[in-house]
C-alpha positions as CSV (number, residue, x, y, z in Angstrom):
1,M,52.2,189.8,106.9
2,E,50.8,186.5,107.6
3,E,52.3,183.2,105.6
4,T,52.3,179.9,104.9
5,R,54.7,177.4,103.8
6,I,55.3,175.9,100.0
7,F,57.2,173.2,98.8
8,C,58.1,173.5,95.6
9,E,58.9,170.2,93.3
10,N,61.3,171.9,91.3
11,D,64.0,172.8,93.4
12,K,62.9,169.8,96.8
13,D,62.7,172.4,99.2
14,Y,60.3,174.5,101.4
15,H,59.3,177.9,101.2
16,K,57.9,180.6,103.5
17,V,55.7,182.8,101.5
18,P,53.5,185.8,101.8
19,I,49.3,184.6,101.7
20,G,48.4,185.9,98.5
21,T,51.7,185.4,96.5
22,H,50.8,184.7,92.9
23,L,52.5,181.6,91.6
24,Q,54.0,184.2,88.6
25,E,56.0,185.9,91.7
26,L,57.1,182.8,93.0
27,S,58.3,181.4,89.6
28,D,60.4,184.5,89.4
29,Q,62.4,183.8,92.1
30,W,62.7,180.0,93.0
31,C,62.2,178.6,88.6
32,R,61.8,180.9,86.1
33,T,62.6,178.1,83.8
34,V,62.3,173.8,83.7
35,T,64.4,171.6,82.0
36,D,63.2,169.5,78.9
37,E,64.7,166.0,79.8
38,K,64.8,164.6,76.5
39,T,66.3,167.9,74.8
40,G,68.3,169.7,78.1
41,D,66.8,172.5,76.4
42,S,65.8,175.5,79.1
43,L,62.0,176.3,78.7
44,P,60.0,179.0,80.6
45,V,57.3,178.3,83.1
46,I,53.8,178.9,81.7
47,A,51.8,177.1,84.3
48,A,51.8,175.0,87.2
49,L,50.5,172.1,89.5
50,V,49.9,172.9,92.7
51,D,49.0,169.6,94.2
52,H,48.7,167.9,91.6
53,T,45.8,170.3,90.4
54,L,46.7,172.8,87.0
55,K,46.7,176.3,87.7
56,E,47.3,179.3,85.9
57,L,50.6,181.6,87.3
58,E,48.0,184.3,88.4
59,F,46.7,182.1,91.0
60,P,47.1,183.3,94.6
61,V,48.5,180.9,97.2
62,M,46.7,181.0,100.4
63,M,47.5,178.1,102.3
64,P,50.1,175.7,102.7
65,H,50.5,173.7,99.3
66,K,53.2,171.2,96.8
67,V,53.6,173.1,94.1
68,E,55.2,172.0,90.4
69,F,56.4,174.8,87.9
70,I,56.3,173.2,84.6
71,G,57.3,174.2,80.8
72,Y,55.9,173.4,77.3
73,N,57.6,169.6,77.8
74,H,54.7,168.8,80.3
75,P,51.3,167.4,78.5
76,D,49.4,170.3,80.9
77,G,51.9,172.8,80.0
78,R,51.4,172.0,76.1
79,R,48.1,172.3,76.5
80,T,48.2,175.3,78.3
81,Y,49.8,176.9,75.8
82,I,47.8,175.6,72.6
83,R,44.9,176.9,74.5
84,S,46.4,180.2,74.6
85,L,47.4,180.6,71.4
86,C,44.0,179.7,70.4
87,F,42.7,182.6,71.6
88,V,45.4,185.0,70.3
89,L,44.0,183.2,66.7
90,Q,40.5,184.0,67.8
91,H,41.9,187.6,68.9
92,T,42.9,188.2,65.1
93,I,40.2,186.7,62.9
94,R,38.2,189.4,65.1
95,D,40.4,192.3,64.2
96,L,40.9,191.2,60.8
97,Y,36.8,189.8,59.9
98,P,34.5,191.5,62.4
99,D,31.7,190.3,60.7
100,K,32.6,186.5,60.9
101,T,33.2,183.7,62.8
102,L,36.5,181.3,63.8
103,F,35.7,177.5,63.9
104,I,38.4,175.7,65.4
105,E,37.1,172.5,64.0
106,Y,39.5,169.3,65.0
107,S,43.0,168.1,65.6
108,L,45.3,167.0,62.6
109,P,48.7,165.4,62.9
110,S,50.3,168.9,62.5
111,G,48.0,171.0,64.3
112,L,44.3,172.4,64.5
113,Y,42.3,172.5,61.5
114,C,40.4,175.4,61.5
115,E,37.6,177.8,59.5
116,I,36.6,181.2,59.2
117,K,32.7,181.1,58.6
118,E,30.0,183.8,57.7
119,T,27.7,185.0,60.1
120,C,24.4,184.8,58.6
121,C,23.1,181.0,57.5
122,D,22.4,179.7,54.0
123,T,18.8,178.4,53.3
124,D,20.0,174.9,54.6
125,N,20.9,177.0,57.6
126,I,24.4,176.6,57.4
127,M,27.2,179.4,57.6
128,P,28.9,179.3,54.6
129,V,33.2,179.2,54.9
130,H,35.1,182.1,54.0
131,F,38.1,180.7,51.8
132,L,41.0,182.8,52.6
133,T,43.4,183.9,49.9
134,D,47.2,183.3,50.6
135,E,47.8,186.7,51.1
136,E,44.7,186.7,53.9
137,L,46.7,183.5,55.4
138,D,50.1,186.2,55.6
139,R,48.3,188.7,57.3
140,I,46.6,186.5,60.1
141,K,50.0,184.9,60.6
142,E,51.2,188.9,60.6
143,R,48.5,189.8,63.1
144,M,49.2,187.2,65.2
145,Q,53.3,187.8,65.6
146,E,52.4,191.5,66.1
147,I,49.8,190.7,69.1
148,V,52.5,188.4,71.0
149,A,55.0,190.9,70.6
150,A,53.0,192.9,72.6
151,D,53.1,191.0,74.9
152,L,49.1,191.4,76.2
153,H,47.7,189.5,79.1
154,F,45.1,187.5,79.4
155,H,42.7,188.1,82.5
156,K,39.9,185.8,84.0
157,V,36.7,187.3,85.1
158,K,33.7,185.7,87.1
159,M,31.1,186.3,85.3
160,T,27.4,185.3,86.4
161,A,25.4,182.9,83.7
162,G,23.2,184.9,82.4
163,E,25.8,187.8,81.7
164,A,28.4,184.9,79.9
165,G,25.0,183.9,77.6
166,K,24.6,187.4,76.9
167,L,28.5,188.5,75.8
168,F,29.0,185.0,73.8
169,S,25.4,185.6,72.0
170,E,26.7,189.2,70.4
171,N,30.0,188.1,70.1
172,N,28.1,185.6,67.6
173,Q,29.3,182.7,69.1
174,P,25.6,181.2,69.5
175,D,27.3,177.5,70.1
176,K,29.5,178.8,73.8
177,A,26.3,180.7,74.5
178,E,24.4,177.4,73.8
179,L,26.9,175.4,75.8
180,L,26.7,177.4,78.8
181,D,23.0,177.6,79.1
182,S,22.8,173.9,79.0
183,L,24.8,173.3,82.1
184,G,22.2,175.3,84.4
185,K,25.5,176.8,86.4
186,F,25.6,180.4,88.3
187,N,28.5,181.3,86.9
188,Y,31.5,181.0,84.7
189,S,35.4,182.0,84.6
190,V,35.5,184.2,81.2
191,Y,38.6,185.3,80.1
192,F,39.4,188.6,78.2
193,L,42.2,189.2,75.5
194,G,41.6,193.0,74.9
195,G,38.3,193.5,74.3
196,D,37.5,189.8,73.3
197,A,36.4,186.9,75.8
198,D,36.1,183.3,75.6
199,T,36.1,180.2,78.0
200,F,38.5,176.8,78.2
201,Y,38.7,174.2,79.8
202,G,41.7,175.2,81.4
203,P,44.3,177.8,82.6
204,L,46.2,180.1,80.0
205,V,49.7,181.3,80.1
206,P,50.2,184.8,81.7
207,S,50.6,187.0,78.3
208,T,51.0,186.6,74.9
209,G,54.6,187.0,75.1
210,Y,54.8,183.3,75.2
211,L,53.6,182.4,72.1
212,K,56.5,183.0,70.1
213,I,56.4,179.4,67.9
214,F,53.4,179.1,65.7
215,D,52.6,178.6,62.3
216,I,49.3,179.1,60.1
217,V,49.2,176.8,56.7
218,G,47.0,176.8,54.2
219,F,44.7,173.3,54.7
220,N,41.6,172.3,52.8
221,N,39.1,175.0,53.1
222,G,40.8,176.4,56.1
223,F,44.2,176.6,57.0
224,C,45.9,174.5,60.0
225,L,47.1,176.1,63.4
226,Q,50.5,174.8,64.4
227,F,52.5,174.9,67.5
228,P,55.9,173.4,68.9
229,E,57.0,169.6,67.9
230,E,56.6,167.9,70.9
231,G,60.3,167.5,72.2
232,K,61.5,169.9,70.0
233,T,60.0,173.1,71.3
234,G,62.3,175.7,68.8
235,K,59.8,175.0,65.9
236,V,56.7,173.5,64.5
237,T,55.2,170.0,64.2
238,P,56.3,169.8,60.3
239,M,53.1,169.8,58.2
240,K,51.5,166.5,56.9
241,R,48.3,166.7,54.4
242,Q,47.1,163.5,54.9
243,S,43.6,164.0,52.7
244,K,42.2,160.7,53.9
245,L,42.1,161.5,57.6
246,A,41.1,165.2,56.8
247,A,38.0,163.7,54.7
248,T,37.1,161.3,57.1
249,L,36.8,163.8,60.1
250,Q,34.7,166.0,57.6
251,E,32.7,163.2,57.1
252,Y,32.2,163.3,60.9
253,S,30.8,166.4,61.0
254,D,28.6,165.8,58.1
255,W,26.8,163.3,60.2
256,C,27.0,165.5,63.0
257,A,25.1,167.8,60.3
258,I,22.5,165.1,59.6
259,T,22.0,164.5,63.6
260,G,21.2,168.1,64.0
261,V,24.6,168.4,66.7
262,K,26.4,171.3,65.9
263,G,28.6,171.5,69.4
264,V,28.0,169.7,73.1
265,G,25.5,172.3,73.7
266,T,23.3,171.1,71.1
267,L,24.0,167.7,72.2
268,N,22.8,168.8,75.6
269,K,20.1,170.1,74.8
270,T,18.8,167.2,73.1
271,I,19.3,164.8,76.2
272,S,18.0,167.6,78.2
273,E,14.7,167.1,76.0
274,G,14.1,163.3,75.8
275,N,15.4,163.1,72.4
276,A,18.5,160.6,73.5
277,V,17.6,157.6,72.3
278,Q,16.0,158.8,68.6
279,L,20.1,159.8,68.2
280,I,21.6,156.7,69.5
281,N,19.1,154.9,66.6
282,L,20.4,157.3,63.4
283,A,24.0,157.2,65.0
284,E,24.0,153.6,64.9
285,A,22.3,153.5,61.4
286,L,25.1,156.1,60.3
287,H,27.5,153.3,61.0
288,E,25.7,150.4,59.7
289,R,25.9,152.2,56.5
290,K,29.9,152.9,56.6
291,Y,30.3,149.2,57.8
292,A,28.0,148.5,54.4
293,D,29.9,150.9,52.2
294,I,33.5,149.5,52.9
295,A,31.5,145.8,52.5
296,D,30.8,147.2,48.8
297,K,34.4,148.5,48.2
298,I,36.0,144.7,49.1
299,Y,33.3,143.2,47.0
300,E,34.5,145.3,44.0
301,K,37.8,144.3,44.6
302,R,37.5,140.4,45.9
303,D,39.1,139.0,42.4
304,R,41.7,140.5,43.6
305,A,42.2,141.3,46.6
306,R,41.5,138.2,48.9
307,I,43.2,139.8,52.1
308,I,41.7,142.3,54.6
309,M,44.1,144.1,57.2
310,I,42.5,146.3,59.9
311,A,44.6,148.6,61.6
312,G,44.1,151.2,64.3
313,P,44.8,153.1,67.5
314,S,44.0,151.7,70.9
315,S,40.4,151.7,71.9
316,S,39.3,152.2,68.1
317,G,37.1,149.4,68.6
318,K,39.0,147.2,66.2
319,T,37.8,144.2,67.0
320,S,34.0,144.9,66.8
321,S,34.1,146.9,63.6
322,S,36.2,143.9,62.6
323,K,33.1,141.6,63.3
324,R,30.6,143.9,61.7
325,L,32.9,144.6,58.8
326,A,33.0,140.4,58.7
327,I,29.0,140.2,58.6
328,Q,28.5,142.7,55.8
329,C,30.7,140.7,53.7
330,K,28.7,137.7,54.3
331,V,25.4,139.3,53.2
332,L,27.5,139.7,49.7
333,G,28.2,136.1,49.6
334,M,31.7,136.5,50.8
335,N,33.2,134.2,53.7
336,P,35.6,136.1,55.8
337,K,38.4,134.0,57.6
338,V,40.1,135.4,60.5
339,I,44.5,135.2,61.1
340,E,45.3,136.4,64.3
341,L,48.6,138.2,64.3
342,D,49.7,137.7,67.8
343,N,50.0,133.8,66.8
344,Y,53.1,135.5,64.4
345,F,55.3,136.8,67.5
346,V,58.7,135.5,67.1
347,D,60.2,133.1,70.3
348,R,60.5,135.7,73.3
349,E,64.4,135.5,73.2
350,K,64.2,136.9,69.5
351,T,62.0,139.8,70.5
352,P,64.0,143.1,69.6
353,K,64.6,145.0,73.0
354,D,63.7,148.8,73.3
355,E,66.1,152.1,74.3
356,N,65.5,150.6,77.4
357,G,66.6,147.4,77.0
358,E,62.9,145.8,77.6
359,Y,61.5,143.4,74.9
360,D,59.8,145.7,72.3
361,F,56.8,144.0,71.5
362,E,55.2,146.5,69.3
363,S,57.9,146.2,67.3
364,L,57.3,145.0,63.9
365,H,60.1,142.5,64.1
366,A,58.9,141.1,67.2
367,M,57.1,139.6,64.6
368,D,57.6,136.2,62.6
369,L,57.6,138.2,59.0
370,D,58.9,135.1,57.0
371,L,56.5,133.1,58.2
372,L,53.2,135.6,58.0
373,N,54.4,136.4,54.3
374,T,55.0,132.4,53.3
375,Q,51.8,131.4,54.5
376,L,49.8,134.5,52.5
377,N,51.5,133.6,49.4
378,D,50.6,130.2,49.9
379,L,46.9,130.6,50.8
380,L,46.6,132.9,47.8
381,A,47.8,130.4,45.7
382,G,45.5,127.9,47.1
383,K,47.3,125.9,49.2
384,T,46.6,124.8,52.8
385,V,48.6,126.0,55.4
386,E,49.1,125.0,59.1
387,M,48.7,128.1,61.1
388,P,51.2,128.8,64.0
389,R,49.8,129.3,67.6
390,F,52.0,131.3,70.2
391,N,51.8,130.4,73.8
392,F,52.4,133.9,75.9
393,K,52.9,132.3,79.2
394,E,56.3,130.5,77.7
395,G,57.1,133.3,74.9
396,K,56.5,129.9,72.4
397,S,55.4,129.7,69.1
398,Y,54.2,126.0,68.4
399,F,52.4,124.2,65.8
400,D,48.8,121.8,66.8
401,G,47.7,120.7,63.0
402,N,45.3,123.9,63.0
403,L,45.1,124.2,59.2
404,M,43.7,126.6,56.8
405,H,42.7,127.0,52.9
406,L,41.1,129.8,51.1
407,D,37.7,128.5,48.9
408,E,36.5,130.3,46.6
409,N,34.6,133.0,48.1
410,D,37.0,133.1,51.4
411,I,38.4,136.1,52.4
412,L,41.1,136.6,55.4
413,I,40.6,139.9,57.5
414,M,43.9,140.2,59.7
415,E,43.6,143.2,62.9
416,G,46.6,144.2,63.9
417,I,48.6,147.7,64.9
418,H,51.1,146.6,62.2
419,A,48.4,146.1,59.3
420,L,48.9,149.2,57.6
421,N,52.3,149.3,57.1
422,P,53.3,148.0,53.7
423,E,56.6,146.2,55.6
424,M,55.1,143.3,57.3
425,T,53.9,142.1,54.0
426,S,56.6,143.3,51.5
427,A,56.7,140.1,50.2
428,V,52.8,139.9,49.0
429,D,51.4,141.6,46.2
430,N,50.1,144.8,47.1
431,S,47.2,144.4,44.5
432,R,45.8,141.2,46.8
433,I,45.2,143.8,50.0
434,F,42.5,145.6,51.1
435,R,43.6,148.0,54.1
436,V,40.9,149.9,56.5
437,Y,42.1,152.4,59.3
438,A,39.7,152.6,61.9
439,S,39.4,155.3,65.0
440,A,37.5,156.6,67.0
441,L,38.0,160.3,65.0
442,T,35.9,162.9,66.7
443,S,35.0,166.4,65.3
444,L,32.9,167.7,67.8
445,S,33.6,170.5,69.4
446,L,32.3,172.1,72.7
447,D,32.0,175.3,71.1
448,E,33.1,177.3,68.3
449,N,37.0,177.6,70.1
450,N,37.4,174.3,71.9
451,N,37.9,171.0,69.9
452,I,37.3,167.6,71.8
453,S,40.9,166.0,71.5
454,T,40.4,162.1,69.4
455,S,43.2,161.2,72.1
456,D,40.9,162.0,75.2
457,N,38.1,160.9,73.7
458,R,40.0,157.3,73.4
459,L,41.3,156.9,76.9
460,L,38.0,157.6,78.2
461,R,36.6,154.6,76.2
462,R,39.8,152.3,77.5
463,I,39.1,153.8,80.5
464,V,35.9,152.0,81.1
465,R,36.8,149.2,79.2
466,D,39.9,148.2,81.2
467,N,38.4,148.3,84.5
468,R,35.5,146.7,83.5
469,V,37.1,143.6,81.3
470,R,40.6,144.1,82.6
471,G,40.6,144.3,86.3
472,V,43.0,147.8,85.7
473,T,42.3,151.0,87.8
474,P,41.7,153.8,86.0
475,E,44.9,155.3,87.4
476,D,47.0,152.6,85.6
477,T,45.2,153.1,82.7
478,I,46.3,156.7,82.6
479,M,50.2,156.4,83.7
480,R,50.5,153.6,81.1
481,W,48.8,156.4,77.9
482,H,51.7,158.3,77.2
483,S,53.3,154.5,76.4
484,V,50.4,153.6,74.3
485,R,50.7,157.3,72.6
486,R,54.1,156.5,72.0
487,G,53.8,153.5,70.0
488,E,50.3,154.5,68.1
489,N,53.0,157.5,66.9
490,R,55.8,155.3,66.4
491,N,53.2,152.3,64.3
492,I,50.0,153.5,63.3
493,F,49.7,157.4,62.2
494,P,52.7,157.2,59.9
495,F,51.0,154.7,58.1
496,Q,47.2,155.7,58.2
497,E,46.9,157.4,54.9
498,N,48.0,153.8,53.0
499,A,44.4,152.8,54.0
500,D,42.1,152.0,51.0
501,A,39.0,152.7,53.3
502,A,38.8,154.4,56.8
503,F,36.0,153.8,59.6
504,N,35.5,156.3,62.0
505,S,34.2,154.4,65.3
506,A,33.2,157.6,66.7
507,L,29.6,158.3,67.8
508,I,27.6,161.3,68.3
509,F,26.3,160.4,71.5
510,E,29.4,158.1,73.2
511,L,30.4,161.0,75.3
512,P,27.6,161.2,76.9
513,L,27.8,157.7,77.9
514,L,31.3,157.7,78.6
515,K,30.9,160.3,81.0
516,Y,28.0,158.0,82.6
517,Y,30.7,155.0,83.4
518,A,33.8,157.3,83.3
519,E,33.0,160.2,85.8
520,P,32.9,157.5,89.1
521,L,36.0,155.7,88.3
522,L,37.9,159.3,87.9
523,R,36.7,160.5,91.3
524,R,38.1,157.5,92.9
525,I,41.9,158.6,91.8
526,A,43.5,160.4,95.7
527,P,44.8,163.7,95.2
528,N,48.3,162.3,96.1
529,S,48.1,160.0,93.2
530,P,50.7,160.4,90.0
531,A,47.5,160.4,87.8
532,F,45.2,163.4,89.9
533,T,46.2,165.6,87.4
534,E,45.1,164.0,84.6
535,A,41.9,162.6,86.3
536,V,40.8,166.4,87.2
537,R,41.6,167.7,83.7
538,L,39.1,164.4,82.3
539,L,36.5,165.5,84.9
540,K,36.6,169.2,84.2
541,F,36.2,168.4,80.4
542,L,32.8,166.0,81.4
543,D,31.7,168.2,83.4
544,Y,30.7,170.3,79.9
545,I,28.5,167.1,79.3
546,I,24.8,166.0,80.2
547,A,25.3,162.2,80.9
548,L,23.0,159.9,79.7
549,S,20.4,157.8,82.0
550,P,20.5,153.9,82.4
551,N,17.4,153.8,80.5
552,E,18.9,155.5,77.4
553,I,21.8,153.8,78.0
554,A,19.9,150.3,77.5
555,A,18.3,151.4,74.3
556,I,22.0,151.2,72.7
557,P,22.0,148.3,70.5
558,P,23.7,144.9,71.2
559,T,26.0,145.4,68.1
560,S,27.4,148.8,68.8
561,I,31.1,149.3,69.4
562,M,29.9,151.0,72.2
563,R,29.3,147.4,73.7
564,E,32.8,146.9,73.1
565,F,33.3,149.2,75.9
566,I,30.5,149.3,78.4
567,G,29.5,145.6,78.0
568,G,26.2,143.8,76.6
569,Q,27.9,142.9,73.1
570,M,26.4,139.9,71.0
571,L,28.4,139.9,68.1
């Protein structure tokens, strides 16, 4: 029997194996578990990276490779687990509700928000939601546990486009059928669990027995599918009922309904039929209406709340949002003045340090909170204050005679990662502050059972902007993203419910736009790069989306939030 040579990253050794051996067999021989470096827990292997490309354990090795077996502690292992769990949920819903359809709508801090909808539409072509009782939720969870205990195998089958489209149309998954039809490919990989089929842009675990940790919790009109907490794989992520966030995501879904875009399949069709410019104009008009709505709320409270604080995660469009909100406030007779929070950093030697002994510039206490609170109170009291400056090269704060005073119609606009944290302005009367949360919270889905990550949306924005403005390579942006996300989880997301208003900067046309710019950048990342795995994943995701043309991109107005990322902004 012919053999090939495999280098196993886990044991740092070379192995000769028969050609055609599945990764599952190799894992059983060399590496049944991986160790979580943070917790020390031993986790089962659920997938593998073959030459930095994610593969399921059924993948046969036919030539020399470098293989790394991964578990839930790896980002791609986590995504593999979640995809597989979603398929178990779909299988369950088809079993219990054969005349209804599962929709996995969007990400929540505690899991994935899902709804079960009636197959037949009402007079407005809307599929009514099936409202679940507590007993029904318990039965869904119980049935999922039965499927997990049965340890059923996931099978991948290659099907022609016609076969796959016919299958999903018959299975009451028109969005999936429309998506596949819009791509114009000859064949697709379709996964089966029992008699149910689905498609995913990534592999699954070998069998349902791997998926023991999950929960189902009622939320809004549907429920939240929960999975293991990152870093604490023995339990699910604690449930956080963030109603304002959920309302913002639902608003985006409503916007999609207004534009007639149900999913990426419909979006692709809209672009293919030459209607992209009309979609761009409608989406931008919806954005402008939202800015005006927030400005109206600020105006209503202007006699009391004269400080406007704006926060949001990386690449959420905070800078553009601040400028466009300021313009809407001017329309109402208010005069916005900007306070740059970066000028309130403490001197470098006073900056807190993180667990690695490095300066933690994202810490709340990297800012001179006493000075900030004193000056805000003085401004609100009608006093004139000298604003600080910060020399980033020298790491020193200084004053240069820059004076500020609030006149009758003046309001302050402040943008920063801690702007929603009440501790930042603990000495200021909270009624004097109006807080705005900005983020790119897309609830657009690939199809009924594959939602789009809001984090991926922002990462694509950042890849494009960093390369254009800061000269940062896509590889470096990808490698820094985990640290960026960790800072957001610590400093931004816990406080988003403190906002008086939320602005969703996501635009229905932005993924086709970002594909035009991001795809060539991602293709430059070399196969031996540590960022290659993530680049391949993002490229596979973008492969489901039809890009805008240069002429269609030219129709995006200079005031659009997307101009902050692709260039051509005039604000």
